[in-house]
N, C-alpha and C positions, 0 to 999 in steps of 0.2 A: 734197319741198320742205321746207326747214329754216325752221320758224317758231318754233323753240325759243328762248325768252328767259331760260332758266335762267342765273343768275349775272349777268344784266344789271341795270343800275339805270336807272330812268326818272324824269324830273321832268315832272310834268303840271300845267299851269296851269289855273285855273278848274275844279278837279276835285272839287268837292263836289256838283255837280248837272249835269244836262243832258249834253251831249256830252263834256265834260271828265271827268265821273264815269264815263261809259260807257267812255271810253278807258282810264282808270285800271284799271277792272275787267278789261277785255280783256287789257291788258298783264300784269296780275297773274296772270290765268288761264293765260297762256302761260309763266309762270315768273319774270317780272321782279319785282324789288323796287322798289316805287313810292314816290316822295316826292310827296305832294300839296301844291299851292301855292294858297292862297286867303286871304281876309281874316278869316274867322270861325273862331276856334279851336274852338268847340264843335262846329260842323258838320264841321270837319276831323277832330276826334277820332272822331266817329261814323262818318265815311266810312272812315277808316283801319281801324277795328275791323271793318267789314263787307267789306273787300276780300278776294278769294280768296287762299288761301295753299297752293297745291298743292305747293310746295317749302319750306314752313315759312318763308316770307319774313318779314322784319322791316320791314314798311312803316312810313313815318313821314310827317311833314309839316313845312311851313314856313308861318308866318303872315306874310302880306304883302299889301298893297293895291296893285293895278295903277294906281291913281290917284296913287301916290306913288313914282315910279321910283327916286329916290335911296335911299329906305328899302328898297325891294324889292332893289336891288343889294346894299345893305349886309347884309341878312338872308341872302342867298344866299352871299355871301363868308364870312360867319360860319359858315354850314353847311358850306361846302367846306373851311374850315380844320379843322373837326372831322371831316370825312369826305373825306379827300384822294383816295379812290378815284373820286370824281366820278360822272359819269353817261354811260351809253352813248347814251341817248335824251333829247331835249328836245322836249316837245310844247307849243308856244306856243298858248295859248287863253285868251280872256277875253271878257266880255260885250261885245256890239256897241253902237255909238252909237245914240242915240235916232233915231227916224224923223222924217220931215218934209221939205218942199220945201227944196232946197238954198239958194235965195235967202233964205229966212226964217231960215236957221241963223246964229246969232251967231258971230263969229270965235272966241270962246272955245271953242265946241263943237269946232271943227277942231283947235285947240291941245290941248284935253284928249284928244280921240280919238287924235291923233298920238302924244302921250306914252303913253297907255294901251296902244296897240297897237304902233306901230313902235319907239318908244324903249324900251319894256319888253322887247320881243322882242330888240332889239339888245343891251341890257345882259345879258340872260340868256344869249344866245349868247356874248358876250365872256367871261362867267364860266365856261361849261362847255366851250367849244371846246378850250382847252389840254389838258384831260384826254382828250378825244377824240383829239386829235392824238398824244398820247403813246402811246395804244393802237392807233392807226391804224384806228379804228372809231368811227363816230358817225352818229346820225340826228337831224336837226332837222326837225320836222314842224309846220307852221303851219296851224291851223284858221282859215280865212278865210271866203270866201263865193263863190258863183257870180258875184257882181257884178264880180269881177276879169275875167271874160270878157264879161259882158253886164250893164251897170248896171241896178239894180232901181228901179222907180218908187217915189218916196216915201222913199228912203233916201240922200239926197244926201251927208250927211257920211260915212256908212258906205261908199258907193261910192268916194268920194275916198280915204279912208284905207286901205281894203282894197287898192286898186290900188297904193298906195305900198308896202304890206307885201309884195305879190307881187313887185314889182320889186326890193325889197331882198333877198328870198329868192333870186331868180334870180341876182343878183349874187354873193350868198354861196355859192350852189351852184357857180358857176364858180370861185370862189377856193379852195374847200375840197375839191373833188372829188378832187384828186390825193392828198389825205391820208386817203382812205378814209372820208370824211364826206359823206353825202348830205343835201341840203336840198330838201324837197318841200312842196307846199301841198295840203291837202285842202279841197275847196270844198263844204260842205253846201248842199243846196237847202232846200226847205220841210220842216223836220224838227220833230217834236213835242218841243218844249222849252218852258221858261218864256218865253223870248224870242219864240218863235213865237206863243204865246198872247197875249203883251202886244201884239205888232204887230197881231194880229187885233182885239183889244179897242180899240186906238187907231183902226183903220179903222171900227169900229162907231160910235165917237164922232164921227168926222169925216164919215161918209157917211149915217148913220141907217139903214144896212142891218142886217140881222140877222147873227149869227155864221154861221148856216147858209148864207146867201146869199154871204157873203164867202168862206167855205171852198169852196163849190161853184165860184165863179169861179176860185179858185186852182187847184183840182183840174183844171179844164178845160185848164190850161196844162201839166199834167204827164202825159206819155204813160203812165207807170206807173199813173195813176189813183188814187194815194193819196199821203199824206204819208210821209216817211221816219221811221225810228226812230233814236234816238241810237246804238243798238247797231250799226246798219248803217254809220254813219260811223266808229264805233270799229273795225270790222273792217278798213276801208281803212287807218286809221292803224296798226293792229297789223301789217298786212302790210308797210307801208313801214318800220316799225321793225325788221323781222326781217332775219336774214342773207340770206333769199331775195331781198330787194329791193336788193341791193348795187349793181346796175348801173342803177337807176332814180334819176335825179338831175335836179333843176331843173325839175320839171313841176308842172302844176296838175291835180288829180284831182277832177272833179265827182262828187259822190254825190247825185244830184238826180232820179233817176227819169226822166232824159231831158229835163228842162225847158229846160236851156240851149240857146239856138237857134243855136249855132255849134259848130265843132269845137274 
């Protein structure tokens, strides 16, 4: 099975922590040259310095904030002008919207989440797809959520926007499949990240339960009986980015220990 990413270039969003960081590390370990994309230059510099370099790769980064789509697109176009080789793989990933009941969400929260997730994904794809088409090889992988299959309680804005991203991705997969470009979604379940911790902390505030009680209730819904690790999500992303996954296109891949209650 060909998992070798030597000579490949990958752009990974939200890649200084959590799942994005784990994805960047896994792709680099397989030989890819990785460009990290996030908003804090100091943490980007540190993350780049710590990435694996089995092929002496020259990893780098782009500073941009997903809350500002126009500037994000401008920074990427500037980068591509200086690096016309472009990217083999785009991993769309950024922090999720705040939790809470959907009816209590202000309209501004939907607009902000739509721009941060769907609009930014779209702008990034528009920028990198021409290079993928030129080489007849491309992988676009979106880190979304199992909520695209089964909405999650208390995540109204996230459920809504994640579903929009999944449908955007499926449409894109249909349009680009003939060019050797695949588009797939990886759906993390309850994974140990900063967002996972913050959602539990919010439930503690809202319910008065202890952290242990909330975690125990969550674990009862997961057949695997444990929370996932970011590296496990990264492994799924890395496979989809590899040459071995060339005939897998337009699908949702839950990485959730069996929690999602449908096929």
